[in-house]
N, CA, C, O and the ligand as a Tripos MOL2 file, in Angstrom:
@<TRIPOS>MOLECULE
protein
  305   303    77     0     0
PROTEIN
NO_CHARGES

@<TRIPOS>ATOM
      1 N           8.5380   15.6590    2.4550 N.3       1 MET1
      2 CA          7.3950   14.7950    2.7200 C.3       1 MET1
      3 C           6.9170   14.1850    1.3980 C.2       1 MET1
      4 O           6.7130   14.8910    0.4100 O.2       1 MET1
      5 N           6.7440   12.8730    1.4020 N.am      2 THR2
      6 CA          6.2580   12.1800    0.2180 C.3       2 THR2
      7 C           4.7380   12.1620    0.2320 C.2       2 THR2
      8 O           4.1210   11.8270    1.2440 O.2       2 THR2
      9 N           4.1470   12.5190   -0.8810 N.am      3 LEU3
     10 CA          2.7010   12.4550   -1.0150 C.3       3 LEU3
     11 C           2.3270   11.1700   -1.7260 C.2       3 LEU3
     12 O           3.0500   10.7170   -2.6130 O.2       3 LEU3
     13 N           1.2010   10.5780   -1.3450 N.am      4 LEU4
     14 CA          0.6830    9.4050   -2.0390 C.3       4 LEU4
     15 C          -0.5880    9.8010   -2.7750 C.2       4 LEU4
     16 O          -1.4380   10.5160   -2.2440 O.2       4 LEU4
     17 N          -0.6970    9.3280   -3.9900 N.am      5 CYS5
     18 CA         -1.8670    9.6370   -4.8170 C.3       5 CYS5
     19 C          -3.0900    8.9100   -4.2700 C.2       5 CYS5
     20 O          -3.0290    7.7190   -3.9630 O.2       5 CYS5
     21 N          -4.1970    9.6330   -4.1510 N.am      6 GLU6
     22 CA         -5.4120    9.0300   -3.6150 C.3       6 GLU6
     23 C          -6.0420    8.0410   -4.5920 C.2       6 GLU6
     24 O          -6.7840    7.1560   -4.1660 O.2       6 GLU6
     25 N          -5.7670    8.1690   -5.8840 N.am      7 ARG7
     26 CA         -6.3380    7.2600   -6.8830 C.3       7 ARG7
     27 C          -5.5460    5.9730   -7.0250 C.2       7 ARG7
     28 O          -6.1250    4.8870   -7.0090 O.2       7 ARG7
     29 N          -4.2090    6.0780   -7.1670 N.am      8 CYS8
     30 CA         -3.4130    4.8930   -7.4880 C.3       8 CYS8
     31 C          -2.4920    4.4700   -6.3400 C.2       8 CYS8
     32 O          -1.8050    3.4530   -6.4430 O.2       8 CYS8
     33 N          -2.4720    5.2310   -5.2660 N.am      9 CYS9
     34 CA         -1.6230    4.9480   -4.0930 C.3       9 CYS9
     35 C          -0.1360    5.0240   -4.4220 C.2       9 CYS9
     36 O           0.6850    4.6200   -3.5980 O.2       9 CYS9
     37 N           0.2290    5.5150   -5.5670 N.am     10 GLY10
     38 CA          1.6380    5.6760   -5.9140 C.3      10 GLY10
     39 C           2.1960    6.9740   -5.3640 C.2      10 GLY10
     40 O           1.4390    7.9060   -5.0910 O.2      10 GLY10
     41 N           3.5070    7.0510   -5.1970 N.am     11 PRO11
     42 CA          4.1100    8.2870   -4.6940 C.3      11 PRO11
     43 C           4.0170    9.3970   -5.7330 C.2      11 PRO11
     44 O           4.0610    9.1490   -6.9380 O.2      11 PRO11
     45 N           3.8870   10.6170   -5.2440 N.am     12 ILE12
     46 CA          3.8950   11.7940   -6.1120 C.3      12 ILE12
     47 C           5.1620   12.5740   -5.7990 C.2      12 ILE12
     48 O           5.3730   13.0050   -4.6650 O.2      12 ILE12
     49 N           6.0020   12.7510   -6.8110 N.am     13 HIS13
     50 CA          7.2410   13.4920   -6.6380 C.3      13 HIS13
     51 C           6.9350   14.9710   -6.9020 C.2      13 HIS13
     52 O           6.7870   15.3950   -8.0490 O.2      13 HIS13
     53 N           6.8450   15.7310   -5.8320 N.am     14 ARG14
     54 CA          6.3710   17.1120   -5.9120 C.3      14 ARG14
     55 C           7.2020   17.9810   -6.8370 C.2      14 ARG14
     56 O           6.6780   18.9090   -7.4520 O.2      14 ARG14
     57 N           8.5010   17.6890   -6.9440 N.am     15 SER15
     58 CA          9.3550   18.5700   -7.7310 C.3      15 SER15
     59 C           9.2990   18.2550   -9.2210 C.2      15 SER15
     60 O           9.6830   19.0900  -10.0410 O.2      15 SER15
     61 N           8.8270   17.0620   -9.5850 N.am     16 THR16
     62 CA          8.8550   16.6870  -10.9960 C.3      16 THR16
     63 C           7.4870   16.3560  -11.5800 C.2      16 THR16
     64 O           7.3490   16.2990  -12.8020 O.2      16 THR16
     65 N           6.4650   16.1340  -10.7420 N.am     17 GLU17
     66 CA          5.1570   15.7340  -11.2620 C.3      17 GLU17
     67 C           4.0960   16.7630  -10.8900 C.2      17 GLU17
     68 O           4.0530   17.2330   -9.7530 O.2      17 GLU17
     69 N           3.2380   17.1140  -11.8520 N.am     18 PRO18
     70 CA          2.1200   17.9950  -11.4990 C.3      18 PRO18
     71 C           1.1060   17.2360  -10.6390 C.2      18 PRO18
     72 O           0.8570   16.0490  -10.8500 O.2      18 PRO18
     73 N           0.5370   17.9350   -9.6800 N.am     19 LEU19
     74 CA         -0.4190   17.2880   -8.7730 C.3      19 LEU19
     75 C          -1.5870   18.2120   -8.4980 C.2      19 LEU19
     76 O          -1.5100   19.4210   -8.7170 O.2      19 LEU19
     77 N          -2.6710   17.6240   -8.0140 N.am     20 ARG20
     78 CA         -3.8400   18.3910   -7.5870 C.3      20 ARG20
     79 C          -4.0600   18.1170   -6.1160 C.2      20 ARG20
     80 O          -3.9880   16.9710   -5.6720 O.2      20 ARG20
     81 N          -4.3240   19.1540   -5.3710 N.am     21 LEU21
     82 CA         -4.6240   19.0100   -3.9550 C.3      21 LEU21
     83 C          -6.1140   19.2280   -3.7580 C.2      21 LEU21
     84 O          -6.7040   20.1250   -4.3600 O.2      21 LEU21
     85 N          -6.7130   18.4090   -2.9180 N.am     22 THR22
     86 CA         -8.1440   18.4910   -2.6630 C.3      22 THR22
     87 C          -8.3780   18.4850   -1.1590 C.2      22 THR22
     88 O          -7.7080   17.7590   -0.4240 O.2      22 THR22
     89 N          -9.3200   19.2870   -0.7090 N.am     23 TRP23
     90 CA         -9.6890   19.3070    0.7090 C.3      23 TRP23
     91 C         -10.8890   18.4020    0.9440 C.2      23 TRP23
     92 O         -11.8170   18.3760    0.1360 O.2      23 TRP23
     93 N         -10.8740   17.6570    2.0470 N.am     24 HIS24
     94 CA        -11.9880   16.7960    2.4380 C.3      24 HIS24
     95 C         -12.4530   17.2070    3.8280 C.2      24 HIS24
     96 O         -11.6430   17.3340    4.7460 O.2      24 HIS24
     97 N         -13.7480   17.4150    3.9830 N.am     25 ARG25
     98 CA        -14.3110   17.7610    5.2890 C.3      25 ARG25
     99 C         -14.6080   16.4670    6.0310 C.2      25 ARG25
    100 O         -15.3380   15.6190    5.5170 O.2      25 ARG25
    101 N         -14.0580   16.2980    7.2290 N.am     26 VAL26
    102 CA        -14.2510   15.0980    8.0330 C.3      26 VAL26
    103 C         -15.0040   15.4780    9.2960 C.2      26 VAL26
    104 O         -14.4510   16.1570   10.1620 O.2      26 VAL26
    105 N         -16.2790   15.0440    9.4190 N.am     27 PRO27
    106 CA        -17.0400   15.3960   10.6310 C.3      27 PRO27
    107 C         -16.4600   14.7110   11.8620 C.2      27 PRO27
    108 O         -15.9370   13.5990   11.7790 O.2      27 PRO27
    109 N         -16.5560   15.3770   12.9890 N.am     28 ASP28
    110 CA        -16.0750   14.8180   14.2470 C.3      28 ASP28
    111 C         -17.1330   13.8700   14.8090 C.2      28 ASP28
    112 O         -18.3070   14.2310   14.8870 O.2      28 ASP28
    113 N         -16.7220   12.6480   15.2040 N.am     29 GLU29
    114 CA        -17.6770   11.6450   15.6920 C.3      29 GLU29
    115 C         -18.3060   12.0400   17.0150 C.2      29 GLU29
    116 O         -19.3960   11.5650   17.3370 O.2      29 GLU29
    117 N         -17.6590   12.8880   17.7850 N.am     30 ARG30
    118 CA        -18.1910   13.2890   19.0930 C.3      30 ARG30
    119 C         -18.9100   14.6300   19.0460 C.2      30 ARG30
    120 O         -19.1560   15.2400   20.0870 O.2      30 ARG30
    121 N         -19.2450   15.0920   17.8530 N.am     31 GLY31
    122 CA        -20.0050   16.3240   17.7320 C.3      31 GLY31
    123 C         -19.1710   17.5860   17.7540 C.2      31 GLY31
    124 O         -19.7230   18.6870   17.7570 O.2      31 GLY31
    125 N         -17.8850   17.4580   17.7690 N.am     32 GLY32
    126 CA        -17.0200   18.6370   17.7720 C.3      32 GLY32
    127 C         -16.9220   19.2500   16.3810 C.2      32 GLY32
    128 O         -17.6010   18.8130   15.4520 O.2      32 GLY32
    129 N         -16.1050   20.2240   16.2510 N.am     33 PRO33
    130 CA        -15.9620   20.8640   14.9320 C.3      33 PRO33
    131 C         -15.3380   19.9150   13.9180 C.2      33 PRO33
    132 O         -14.4820   19.0990   14.2590 O.2      33 PRO33
    133 N         -15.7690   20.0290   12.6870 N.am     34 ALA34
    134 CA        -15.2420   19.1920   11.6140 C.3      34 ALA34
    135 C         -13.7920   19.5650   11.3510 C.2      34 ALA34
    136 O         -13.3670   20.7000   11.5670 O.2      34 ALA34
    137 N         -13.0410   18.5660   10.8740 N.am     35 ARG35
    138 CA        -11.6510   18.8120   10.4980 C.3      35 ARG35
    139 C         -11.5620   18.8110    8.9780 C.2      35 ARG35
    140 O         -12.4160   18.2470    8.2940 O.2      35 ARG35
    141 N         -10.5450   19.4320    8.4730 N.am     36 TRP36
    142 CA        -10.3040   19.4510    7.0280 C.3      36 TRP36
    143 C          -8.9960   18.7530    6.7600 C.2      36 TRP36
    144 O          -7.9590   19.1300    7.3070 O.2      36 TRP36
    145 N          -9.0370   17.7290    5.9160 N.am     37 LEU37
    146 CA         -7.8330   16.9990    5.5310 C.3      37 LEU37
    147 C          -7.5710   17.2450    4.0490 C.2      37 LEU37
    148 O          -8.4930   17.3340    3.2380 O.2      37 LEU37
    149 N          -6.2930   17.3490    3.7250 N.am     38 GLN38
    150 CA         -5.9220   17.5860    2.3440 C.3      38 GLN38
    151 C          -5.3300   16.3170    1.7490 C.2      38 GLN38
    152 O          -4.5130   15.6500    2.3850 O.2      38 GLN38
    153 N          -5.7380   15.9830    0.5360 N.am     39 SER39
    154 CA         -5.1620   14.8260   -0.1520 C.3      39 SER39
    155 C          -4.6880   15.2650   -1.5250 C.2      39 SER39
    156 O          -5.0270   16.3460   -2.0070 O.2      39 SER39
    157 N          -3.9020   14.4090   -2.1380 N.am     40 ALA40
    158 CA         -3.3140   14.7560   -3.4360 C.3      40 ALA40
    159 C          -3.5880   13.6590   -4.4460 C.2      40 ALA40
    160 O          -3.6880   12.4870   -4.0850 O.2      40 ALA40
    161 N          -3.7080   14.0330   -5.6980 N.am     41 VAL41
    162 CA         -3.8090   13.0760   -6.8030 C.3      41 VAL41
    163 C          -2.8820   13.5540   -7.9110 C.2      41 VAL41
    164 O          -2.5880   14.7440   -8.0250 O.2      41 VAL41
    165 N          -2.4230   12.6010   -8.7310 N.am     42 HIS42
    166 CA         -1.6390   12.9680   -9.9040 C.3      42 HIS42
    167 C          -2.5080   13.8390  -10.8210 C.2      42 HIS42
    168 O          -3.6720   13.5150  -11.0590 O.2      42 HIS42
    169 N          -1.9600   14.9180  -11.3240 N.am     43 ALA43
    170 CA         -2.7000   15.7560  -12.2730 C.3      43 ALA43
    171 C          -2.7370   15.1110  -13.6480 C.2      43 ALA43
    172 O          -3.6670   15.3400  -14.4220 O.2      43 ALA43
    173 N          -1.7280   14.3060  -13.9520 N.am     44 LEU44
    174 CA         -1.7080   13.5590  -15.2100 C.3      44 LEU44
    175 C          -2.2750   12.1690  -14.9330 C.2      44 LEU44
    176 O          -2.3730   11.7700  -13.7730 O.2      44 LEU44
    177 N          -2.6520   11.4190  -15.9810 N.am     45 PRO45
    178 CA         -3.1660   10.0610  -15.7420 C.3      45 PRO45
    179 C          -2.1780    9.2270  -14.9150 C.2      45 PRO45
    180 O          -0.9680    9.2830  -15.1340 O.2      45 PRO45
    181 N          -2.7100    8.4630  -13.9710 N.am     46 CYS46
    182 CA         -1.8780    7.6420  -13.1040 C.3      46 CYS46
    183 C          -1.2340    6.5220  -13.9310 C.2      46 CYS46
    184 O          -1.8050    6.0390  -14.9090 O.2      46 CYS46
    185 N          -0.0320    6.1280  -13.5070 N.am     47 GLU47
    186 CA          0.6530    5.0340  -14.1860 C.3      47 GLU47
    187 C           0.2310    3.6990  -13.5800 C.2      47 GLU47
    188 O          -0.2720    3.6450  -12.4570 O.2      47 GLU47
    189 N           0.4430    2.6260  -14.3350 N.am     48 GLU48
    190 CA          0.1690    1.2870  -13.8220 C.3      48 GLU48
    191 C           1.0240    1.0450  -12.5870 C.2      48 GLU48
    192 O           2.1870    1.4480  -12.5660 O.2      48 GLU48
    193 N           0.4850    0.4020  -11.5580 N.am     49 PRO49
    194 CA          1.2950    0.1350  -10.3780 C.3      49 PRO49
    195 C           2.4360   -0.8240  -10.6870 C.2      49 PRO49
    196 O           2.2990   -1.7150  -11.5250 O.2      49 PRO49
    197 N           3.5530   -0.6390  -10.0090 N.am     50 ASP50
    198 CA          4.7100   -1.5140  -10.1840 C.3      50 ASP50
    199 C           4.4800   -2.7690   -9.3450 C.2      50 ASP50
    200 O           4.4730   -2.7070   -8.1150 O.2      50 ASP50
    201 N           4.2910   -3.9150  -10.0190 N.am     51 VAL51
    202 CA          4.0390   -5.1610   -9.2900 C.3      51 VAL51
    203 C           5.3100   -5.9770   -9.1070 C.2      51 VAL51
    204 O           5.2460   -7.1290   -8.6780 O.2      51 VAL51
    205 N           6.4460   -5.4070   -9.4200 N.am     52 GLY52
    206 CA          7.7180   -6.0630   -9.1830 C.3      52 GLY52
    207 C           7.9490   -7.2270  -10.1260 C.2      52 GLY52
    208 O           7.5700   -7.1810  -11.2960 O.2      52 GLY52
    209 N           8.5700   -8.2610   -9.6090 N.am     53 GLU53
    210 CA          8.9750   -9.3900  -10.4310 C.3      53 GLU53
    211 C           7.9090  -10.4830  -10.4970 C.2      53 GLU53
    212 O           8.1510  -11.5290  -11.1000 O.2      53 GLU53
    213 N           6.7530  -10.2760   -9.9020 N.am     54 TRP54
    214 CA          5.7310  -11.3100   -9.8290 C.3      54 TRP54
    215 C           5.2500  -11.7130  -11.2120 C.2      54 TRP54
    216 O           4.9000  -10.8520  -12.0210 O.2      54 TRP54
    217 N           5.2270  -13.0160  -11.4970 N.am     55 ASP55
    218 CA          4.7530  -13.5440  -12.7680 C.3      55 ASP55
    219 C           3.3240  -14.0220  -12.5500 C.2      55 ASP55
    220 O           3.1020  -14.9680  -11.7940 O.2      55 ASP55
    221 N           2.3540  -13.3890  -13.1960 N.am     56 THR56
    222 CA          0.9530  -13.7190  -12.9420 C.3      56 THR56
    223 C           0.5950  -15.1360  -13.3690 C.2      56 THR56
    224 O          -0.4140  -15.6730  -12.9130 O.2      56 THR56
    225 N           1.4020  -15.7590  -14.2370 N.am     57 ILE57
    226 CA          1.1480  -17.1360  -14.6520 C.3      57 ILE57
    227 C           1.2740  -18.0800  -13.4600 C.2      57 ILE57
    228 O           0.6190  -19.1210  -13.4200 O.2      57 ILE57
    229 N           2.1190  -17.7160  -12.4840 N.am     58 ARG58
    230 CA          2.3660  -18.5820  -11.3400 C.3      58 ARG58
    231 C           1.2990  -18.4480  -10.2630 C.2      58 ARG58
    232 O           1.3780  -19.1360   -9.2450 O.2      58 ARG58
    233 N           0.3160  -17.5950  -10.4520 N.am     59 ARG59
    234 CA         -0.6990  -17.3900   -9.4240 C.3      59 ARG59
    235 C          -1.3960  -18.7110   -9.0790 C.2      59 ARG59
    236 O          -1.8180  -19.4310   -9.9840 O.2      59 ARG59
    237 N          -1.5190  -19.0270   -7.8480 N.am     60 GLY60
    238 CA         -2.1940  -20.2270   -7.4070 C.3      60 GLY60
    239 C          -1.3090  -21.4540   -7.4190 C.2      60 GLY60
    240 O          -1.7710  -22.5340   -7.0490 O.2      60 GLY60
    241 N          -0.0550  -21.3350   -7.8280 N.am     61 ALA61
    242 CA          0.8230  -22.4920   -7.8970 C.3      61 ALA61
    243 C           1.6900  -22.6410   -6.6530 C.2      61 ALA61
    244 O           2.6220  -23.4450   -6.6490 O.2      61 ALA61
    245 N           1.4060  -21.8960   -5.6170 N.am     62 ALA62
    246 CA          2.1750  -22.0310   -4.3840 C.3      62 ALA62
    247 C           1.9130  -23.4180   -3.7910 C.2      62 ALA62
    248 O           0.7830  -23.9000   -3.8670 O.2      62 ALA62
    249 N           2.9180  -24.0750   -3.2040 N.am     63 PRO63
    250 CA          2.7140  -25.4120   -2.6370 C.3      63 PRO63
    251 C           1.5440  -25.4700   -1.6530 C.2      63 PRO63
    252 O           0.7760  -26.4320   -1.6650 O.2      63 PRO63
    253 N           1.4060  -24.4760   -0.8220 N.am     64 ALA64
    254 CA          0.3030  -24.4800    0.1400 C.3      64 ALA64
    255 C          -1.0490  -24.3890   -0.5720 C.2      64 ALA64
    256 O          -2.0210  -25.0170   -0.1510 O.2      64 ALA64
    257 N          -1.1060  -23.6100   -1.6480 N.am     65 ALA65
    258 CA         -2.3480  -23.4970   -2.4010 C.3      65 ALA65
    259 C          -2.6900  -24.8130   -3.0990 C.2      65 ALA65
    260 O          -3.8580  -25.1970   -3.1560 O.2      65 ALA65
    261 N          -1.6780  -25.5060   -3.6310 N.am     66 LEU66
    262 CA         -1.9200  -26.7970   -4.2870 C.3      66 LEU66
    263 C          -2.3950  -27.8440   -3.2690 C.2      66 LEU66
    264 O          -3.2980  -28.6270   -3.5620 O.2      66 LEU66
    265 N          -1.7900  -27.8590   -2.0810 N.am     67 ARG67
    266 CA         -2.2380  -28.7890   -1.0290 C.3      67 ARG67
    267 C          -3.6810  -28.5070   -0.6570 C.2      67 ARG67
    268 O          -4.4890  -29.4260   -0.5250 O.2      67 ARG67
    269 N          -4.0000  -27.2350   -0.4890 N.am     68 TRP68
    270 CA         -5.3560  -26.8420   -0.1130 C.3      68 TRP68
    271 C          -6.3490  -27.3020   -1.1760 C.2      68 TRP68
    272 O          -7.4150  -27.8210   -0.8470 O.2      68 TRP68
    273 N          -5.9990  -27.1120   -2.4670 N.am     69 ALA69
    274 CA         -6.8920  -27.5090   -3.5510 C.3      69 ALA69
    275 C          -7.0300  -29.0280   -3.5960 C.2      69 ALA69
    276 O          -8.1230  -29.5410   -3.8400 O.2      69 ALA69
    277 N          -5.9250  -29.7620   -3.3630 N.am     70 ALA70
    278 CA         -5.9630  -31.2340   -3.4080 C.3      70 ALA70
    279 C          -6.8310  -31.7830   -2.2750 C.2      70 ALA70
    280 O          -7.5200  -32.7850   -2.4690 O.2      70 ALA70
    281 N          -6.8140  -31.1610   -1.1140 N.am     71 GLU71
    282 CA         -7.6120  -31.6220    0.0170 C.3      71 GLU71
    283 C          -9.1100  -31.4670   -0.2670 C.2      71 GLU71
    284 O          -9.9300  -32.1830    0.3080 O.2      71 GLU71
    285 N          -9.4630  -30.5320   -1.1540 N.am     72 ARG72
    286 CA        -10.8680  -30.2930   -1.4330 C.3      72 ARG72
    287 C         -11.3160  -30.9380   -2.7420 C.2      72 ARG72
    288 O         -12.4130  -30.6650   -3.2280 O.2      72 ARG72
    289 N         -10.4740  -31.7880   -3.3070 N.am     73 ASP73
    290 CA        -10.7570  -32.3920   -4.5960 C.3      73 ASP73
    291 C         -11.1670  -33.8550   -4.4460 C.2      73 ASP73
    292 O         -11.0560  -34.6200   -5.4040 O.2      73 ASP73
    293 N         -11.6430  -34.2660   -3.2530 N.am     74 ASP74
    294 CA        -11.9890  -35.6730   -3.0630 C.3      74 ASP74
    295 C         -13.4500  -35.9490   -3.4370 C.2      74 ASP74
    296 O         -13.8540  -37.1110   -3.4670 O.2      74 ASP74
    297 N         -14.2430  -34.9310   -3.7190 N.am     75 HIS75
    298 CA        -15.6140  -35.0620   -4.2160 C.3      75 HIS75
    299 C         -16.5130  -35.9010   -3.3050 C.2      75 HIS75
    300 O         -17.4230  -36.5680   -3.7970 O.2      75 HIS75
    301 N         -16.2830  -35.8830   -2.0000 N.am     76 ARG76
    302 CA        -17.1920  -36.6320   -1.1270 C.3      76 ARG76
    303 C         -18.4340  -35.8390   -0.8070 C.2      76 ARG76
    304 O         -19.3060  -36.3220   -0.0830 O.2      76 ARG76
    305 ZN         -1.9790    8.4840   -9.1500 Zn       77 ZN77
@<TRIPOS>BOND
     1     1     2 1
     2     2     3 1
     3     3     4 2
     4     3     5 am
     5     5     6 1
     6     6     7 1
     7     7     8 2
     8     7     9 am
     9     9    10 1
    10    10    11 1
    11    11    12 2
    12    11    13 am
    13    13    14 1
    14    14    15 1
    15    15    16 2
    16    15    17 am
    17    17    18 1
    18    18    19 1
    19    19    20 2
    20    19    21 am
    21    21    22 1
    22    22    23 1
    23    23    24 2
    24    23    25 am
    25    25    26 1
    26    26    27 1
    27    27    28 2
    28    27    29 am
    29    29    30 1
    30    30    31 1
    31    31    32 2
    32    31    33 am
    33    33    34 1
    34    34    35 1
    35    35    36 2
    36    35    37 am
    37    37    38 1
    38    38    39 1
    39    39    40 2
    40    39    41 am
    41    41    42 1
    42    42    43 1
    43    43    44 2
    44    43    45 am
    45    45    46 1
    46    46    47 1
    47    47    48 2
    48    47    49 am
    49    49    50 1
    50    50    51 1
    51    51    52 2
    52    51    53 am
    53    53    54 1
    54    54    55 1
    55    55    56 2
    56    55    57 am
    57    57    58 1
    58    58    59 1
    59    59    60 2
    60    59    61 am
    61    61    62 1
    62    62    63 1
    63    63    64 2
    64    63    65 am
    65    65    66 1
    66    66    67 1
    67    67    68 2
    68    67    69 am
    69    69    70 1
    70    70    71 1
    71    71    72 2
    72    71    73 am
    73    73    74 1
    74    74    75 1
    75    75    76 2
    76    75    77 am
    77    77    78 1
    78    78    79 1
    79    79    80 2
    80    79    81 am
    81    81    82 1
    82    82    83 1
    83    83    84 2
    84    83    85 am
    85    85    86 1
    86    86    87 1
    87    87    88 2
    88    87    89 am
    89    89    90 1
    90    90    91 1
    91    91    92 2
    92    91    93 am
    93    93    94 1
    94    94    95 1
    95    95    96 2
    96    95    97 am
    97    97    98 1
    98    98    99 1
    99    99   100 2
   100    99   101 am
   101   101   102 1
   102   102   103 1
   103   103   104 2
   104   103   105 am
   105   105   106 1
   106   106   107 1
   107   107   108 2
   108   107   109 am
   109   109   110 1
   110   110   111 1
   111   111   112 2
   112   111   113 am
   113   113   114 1
   114   114   115 1
   115   115   116 2
   116   115   117 am
   117   117   118 1
   118   118   119 1
   119   119   120 2
   120   119   121 am
   121   121   122 1
   122   122   123 1
   123   123   124 2
   124   123   125 am
   125   125   126 1
   126   126   127 1
   127   127   128 2
   128   127   129 am
   129   129   130 1
   130   130   131 1
   131   131   132 2
   132   131   133 am
   133   133   134 1
   134   134   135 1
   135   135   136 2
   136   135   137 am
   137   137   138 1
   138   138   139 1
   139   139   140 2
   140   139   141 am
   141   141   142 1
   142   142   143 1
   143   143   144 2
   144   143   145 am
   145   145   146 1
   146   146   147 1
   147   147   148 2
   148   147   149 am
   149   149   150 1
   150   150   151 1
   151   151   152 2
   152   151   153 am
   153   153   154 1
   154   154   155 1
   155   155   156 2
   156   155   157 am
   157   157   158 1
   158   158   159 1
   159   159   160 2
   160   159   161 am
   161   161   162 1
   162   162   163 1
   163   163   164 2
   164   163   165 am
   165   165   166 1
   166   166   167 1
   167   167   168 2
   168   167   169 am
   169   169   170 1
   170   170   171 1
   171   171   172 2
   172   171   173 am
   173   173   174 1
   174   174   175 1
   175   175   176 2
   176   175   177 am
   177   177   178 1
   178   178   179 1
   179   179   180 2
   180   179   181 am
   181   181   182 1
   182   182   183 1
   183   183   184 2
   184   183   185 am
   185   185   186 1
   186   186   187 1
   187   187   188 2
   188   187   189 am
   189   189   190 1
   190   190   191 1
   191   191   192 2
   192   191   193 am
   193   193   194 1
   194   194   195 1
   195   195   196 2
   196   195   197 am
   197   197   198 1
   198   198   199 1
   199   199   200 2
   200   199   201 am
   201   201   202 1
   202   202   203 1
   203   203   204 2
   204   203   205 am
   205   205   206 1
   206   206   207 1
   207   207   208 2
   208   207   209 am
   209   209   210 1
   210   210   211 1
   211   211   212 2
   212   211   213 am
   213   213   214 1
   214   214   215 1
   215   215   216 2
   216   215   217 am
   217   217   218 1
   218   218   219 1
   219   219   220 2
   220   219   221 am
   221   221   222 1
   222   222   223 1
   223   223   224 2
   224   223   225 am
   225   225   226 1
   226   226   227 1
   227   227   228 2
   228   227   229 am
   229   229   230 1
   230   230   231 1
   231   231   232 2
   232   231   233 am
   233   233   234 1
   234   234   235 1
   235   235   236 2
   236   235   237 am
   237   237   238 1
   238   238   239 1
   239   239   240 2
   240   239   241 am
   241   241   242 1
   242   242   243 1
   243   243   244 2
   244   243   245 am
   245   245   246 1
   246   246   247 1
   247   247   248 2
   248   247   249 am
   249   249   250 1
   250   250   251 1
   251   251   252 2
   252   251   253 am
   253   253   254 1
   254   254   255 1
   255   255   256 2
   256   255   257 am
   257   257   258 1
   258   258   259 1
   259   259   260 2
   260   259   261 am
   261   261   262 1
   262   262   263 1
   263   263   264 2
   264   263   265 am
   265   265   266 1
   266   266   267 1
   267   267   268 2
   268   267   269 am
   269   269   270 1
   270   270   271 1
   271   271   272 2
   272   271   273 am
   273   273   274 1
   274   274   275 1
   275   275   276 2
   276   275   277 am
   277   277   278 1
   278   278   279 1
   279   279   280 2
   280   279   281 am
   281   281   282 1
   282   282   283 1
   283   283   284 2
   284   283   285 am
   285   285   286 1
   286   286   287 1
   287   287   288 2
   288   287   289 am
   289   289   290 1
   290   290   291 1
   291   291   292 2
   292   291   293 am
   293   293   294 1
   294   294   295 1
   295   295   296 2
   296   295   297 am
   297   297   298 1
   298   298   299 1
   299   299   300 2
   300   299   301 am
   301   301   302 1
   302   302   303 1
   303   303   304 2
@<TRIPOS>SUBSTRUCTURE
     1 MET1         2 RESIDUE 1 A MET
     2 THR2         6 RESIDUE 1 A THR
     3 LEU3        10 RESIDUE 1 A LEU
     4 LEU4        14 RESIDUE 1 A LEU
     5 CYS5        18 RESIDUE 1 A CYS
     6 GLU6        22 RESIDUE 1 A GLU
     7 ARG7        26 RESIDUE 1 A ARG
     8 CYS8        30 RESIDUE 1 A CYS
     9 CYS9        34 RESIDUE 1 A CYS
    10 GLY10       38 RESIDUE 1 A GLY
    11 PRO11       42 RESIDUE 1 A PRO
    12 ILE12       46 RESIDUE 1 A ILE
    13 HIS13       50 RESIDUE 1 A HIS
    14 ARG14       54 RESIDUE 1 A ARG
    15 SER15       58 RESIDUE 1 A SER
    16 THR16       62 RESIDUE 1 A THR
    17 GLU17       66 RESIDUE 1 A GLU
    18 PRO18       70 RESIDUE 1 A PRO
    19 LEU19       74 RESIDUE 1 A LEU
    20 ARG20       78 RESIDUE 1 A ARG
    21 LEU21       82 RESIDUE 1 A LEU
    22 THR22       86 RESIDUE 1 A THR
    23 TRP23       90 RESIDUE 1 A TRP
    24 HIS24       94 RESIDUE 1 A HIS
    25 ARG25       98 RESIDUE 1 A ARG
    26 VAL26      102 RESIDUE 1 A VAL
    27 PRO27      106 RESIDUE 1 A PRO
    28 ASP28      110 RESIDUE 1 A ASP
    29 GLU29      114 RESIDUE 1 A GLU
    30 ARG30      118 RESIDUE 1 A ARG
    31 GLY31      122 RESIDUE 1 A GLY
    32 GLY32      126 RESIDUE 1 A GLY
    33 PRO33      130 RESIDUE 1 A PRO
    34 ALA34      134 RESIDUE 1 A ALA
    35 ARG35      138 RESIDUE 1 A ARG
    36 TRP36      142 RESIDUE 1 A TRP
    37 LEU37      146 RESIDUE 1 A LEU
    38 GLN38      150 RESIDUE 1 A GLN
    39 SER39      154 RESIDUE 1 A SER
    40 ALA40      158 RESIDUE 1 A ALA
    41 VAL41      162 RESIDUE 1 A VAL
    42 HIS42      166 RESIDUE 1 A HIS
    43 ALA43      170 RESIDUE 1 A ALA
    44 LEU44      174 RESIDUE 1 A LEU
    45 PRO45      178 RESIDUE 1 A PRO
    46 CYS46      182 RESIDUE 1 A CYS
    47 GLU47      186 RESIDUE 1 A GLU
    48 GLU48      190 RESIDUE 1 A GLU
    49 PRO49      194 RESIDUE 1 A PRO
    50 ASP50      198 RESIDUE 1 A ASP
    51 VAL51      202 RESIDUE 1 A VAL
    52 GLY52      206 RESIDUE 1 A GLY
    53 GLU53      210 RESIDUE 1 A GLU
    54 TRP54      214 RESIDUE 1 A TRP
    55 ASP55      218 RESIDUE 1 A ASP
    56 THR56      222 RESIDUE 1 A THR
    57 ILE57      226 RESIDUE 1 A ILE
    58 ARG58      230 RESIDUE 1 A ARG
    59 ARG59      234 RESIDUE 1 A ARG
    60 GLY60      238 RESIDUE 1 A GLY
    61 ALA61      242 RESIDUE 1 A ALA
    62 ALA62      246 RESIDUE 1 A ALA
    63 PRO63      250 RESIDUE 1 A PRO
    64 ALA64      254 RESIDUE 1 A ALA
    65 ALA65      258 RESIDUE 1 A ALA
    66 LEU66      262 RESIDUE 1 A LEU
    67 ARG67      266 RESIDUE 1 A ARG
    68 TRP68      270 RESIDUE 1 A TRP
    69 ALA69      274 RESIDUE 1 A ALA
    70 ALA70      278 RESIDUE 1 A ALA
    71 GLU71      282 RESIDUE 1 A GLU
    72 ARG72      286 RESIDUE 1 A ARG
    73 ASP73      290 RESIDUE 1 A ASP
    74 ASP74      294 RESIDUE 1 A ASP
    75 HIS75      298 RESIDUE 1 A HIS
    76 ARG76      302 RESIDUE 1 A ARG
    77 ZN77       305 GROUP 0 **** ****
């Protein structure tokens, strides 16, 4: 089972990375007994998320975004 870090949403590899487990009490909306859910976080500082090949310089340069901006640039 793969665990996801509650802080950075990255996977935690149980066999190679130290982790901390935390219990959270979740009240039942219908008045029943509360449930306890366990979550995990990296015990070491979280790493920067992998954003893949995306070049942040290109943000907003999508053709649809340029059309949208041009339609609102008529200053009427
Ligand atoms: Zn993390």
